[in-house]
N, C-alpha and C positions, 0 to 999 in steps of 0.2 A: 689291342682290341680295336675293331672298327667302330666308327661313330655310331652306325647302326649295326647291331650284331649280325654276323654271318652264321647261319645255322645250317650245318650239313645234314642231309637226309639220305640215308641208305635206301636202295631200291632193288628192283628186280632186273634180271637180265633175260631178255627174250630174243628169239630169232626174228628177222624181218618178216618171215612167212607167218608169224603169229599175229601180226598187226595188219589190220585192214588198210588198204590204200598204198601199201609198200610195193614197189615194182618187183615182179617175179625174179628179176636178175639180182635183186638185193635180198632174196629170201634167206640166204645163209649168213648174212651179216648180223652182228650182235647189236641189240638196242638196250640201253640202260634207261629205266624209267621208274617213276613212282606216281601214285594217285595224287591228283591235284589237291585233294583235301588237306594233305600234310602241309604243302606249301602255303595254301590259303590260310590255315590256322597260324602258321609262323608269321605271315604277313600281318594278319589281324592283331597279333600280339606285339608287333613293332620290330620284327626281324626281317632279314633277307634270306629266303630259302635258297639253298645251293645243293644240287644233286651231287652226291659222292659217287663217281663212276666206279665200276667194279675194278678197273685197272689202277685206281689210286691206292697207294699204300698208306701206312699209318702216319707218314710224315705230313699228310694233308691236314691232320687234326690240329697241328700247331698253328695253322693258318685260319682256323675256325674258332668261333666263340661258343658254340654249342652243337650238340649232336642229337638227331632223332633217329633211333633204330626203329625202322618202320615194320609194319606187319607183312605177312606173305606166307611162303611155303614153310613146311615143318623143318625143324632142325633134324639133320640126319641122325636116326636112332643109333647108328654105329658109333657115334661120338659119345652118347650119354647112357644108352641102355641097349647094348648089343644083343642082349638076350630077348628083346622084344621082337614082335613080328614086323619086319620091314614093310610088308604090304599095307600096313595101316598108316603109313606115312607117305606124303607126297613132297619130296624135298627137292631143292634146287642146287645142283652141283656147283661148288665153288663159293656159294654165298656165305656158308657158315665160317669158313676160314677167313674170308674177307672181313666179315663183321667182327669176328674175334680180334683181328688186328686193329680195326678201328676202335673198338672198345678198349683194348689194351693201351692204345695211344691216348685215348681220352683220360683213362685213369692215370697214366704217367704224367700227363700235362695238366691235370686237374681241370679238365673241360667238362662242364655240366652235360648230362645225358638224360634224355627222356626215352624210355623203351615203351613201345606200344605192341601189344599182343605177342607176335613172334619176338619182338624186341625184348620183352620180359623174359621169355624163354631163353634167348641168347645170353642174357646177362646171368641167369641162373646156371646154365650149362657151362659158361665160361668160368664160373666160380666153383665148378666141380659138382654141381647138382644134376639131378635127373628129371625126366618128365614122364607123366602118364601118357600112354599112347593114344587113347581114344576115350573122350567123355562126351558122348553124343547129346546129352541134355543141354550142353552149353553151345552147341553149334547151331545157332538160330539163323540158318542160312536161307530159309524159305520165306522170310519176311523182309520188309525194308531194312536197310542197313542202320537206320536210326531207331528201330523198334527197341523199346526199353524192356529187356528180357528178364532181368532180375535186379536185386539190390546188392550193393557192396557196403559192408560196414568197415570202418577204419578204427585202428587202435589209437588210443590217446597219445598225445605228444608225438605225432608223426607229421611229416611234411604233408602227406595226403590229407590228414584230418584238418590241417590248417588251410589247405586249399579248398576242400569240399565240405567240411563239417564232419559229423559223425557217420553219415550215411547218404548214399545217392542211388538213383536208379540208372542202370547202364544197358547198353546194347551188348551183344555177345556173338562173335563169329568164330570162336576157337573150338577145336575138338581135342586139343592137348593142353596140359597144365602142369604146374610144378608138382613133382613127387618128392624126391629128396632135396632138401634146401642146401644150396651151395655155401661155401665158406664166406663169412662176412655178410651174408644176405640177411636182412631183417624183414620179416613178414609183417605188413601193416594193414592189409585189407583182405577180406574174405567175402565170398558170395553168400547171400542170404535171401530166402523167400523167392517169389516169382515162379516162373515155369521151370527154372533150373533147380532140380531137387537135390543135386549133389553139391555139397559145399566144397569149394576149391579156393586156393590162394589166388587173389585177384590184384594184389598190389604189393610191391616190395621196394625197399631202399637198400643201398649198400652203406654199411656203417662207415662213418668218418669220410663221407664223400658227398658229391652233389649229383648223385645218380638215383633216379627214381624210375619205376616202370609200372605199367598197368596192363591188365589182361584184356580189357575191353578196347573199343576204338573211339576215343574222345574226339578225334578229328572228323568223325562222321555224324556227330550229334549237332543239333541246331545251335547257331550262334557261336560266339567266340568262347572257347573253353579255357577256364582259368589255369589249367595245367601248362598251357603254352605260355601264358604270362609268367608263370613261375620260371620256366626255362629262360625266357628273355631277361627276366630280372637277374637270374644267376649269371647269365652271359654278360650282363652289364657290370658285374663286380670285378 
């Protein structure tokens, strides 16, 4: 392990033409990126953020001390719920397989993992679970990213309850959520109150591991979020 933990962060793949300021001749080139907020929170917690490029395989996990499975496009419904309407999902080709490989490597090497929004869904689907395709009450996308949309209540004796207490208010940008729970997944948080009227699973842990995930975006809330401190503390063990 490094003296300062190296925390790998998965990201998105875009074409050069999708990014302002890129030369037209570079329009068909691939760009791997993540929102700065993830790296900023890792740095505030005492780690060094490292982008995991799409072309890196699971072997990169053995060189890292922790993983953040970041938010982004939907998991392809053909993987978890092929009977659902694919038009309700906006997925990113290649990302699911890549993050499944990274997650499998983390499990094999006992590397701590923090899943955020899409990351929670990836963890559940990887474990054989399924997702609800569309929950519009939770897609609070027309307000600032740090708008506290609803509360999340945590089960007793969970990692998340030790981090946050029994209840917190969170932002919400997701329109999909866990339906069938995957093997080994322990549900530890549920939405409650606020503008989101439909209760959904908001936090999970994998039993007998150092893997936790949340459905909201803690990296977008003000200040240093304690869940990143948890990740760094685990990475230091």
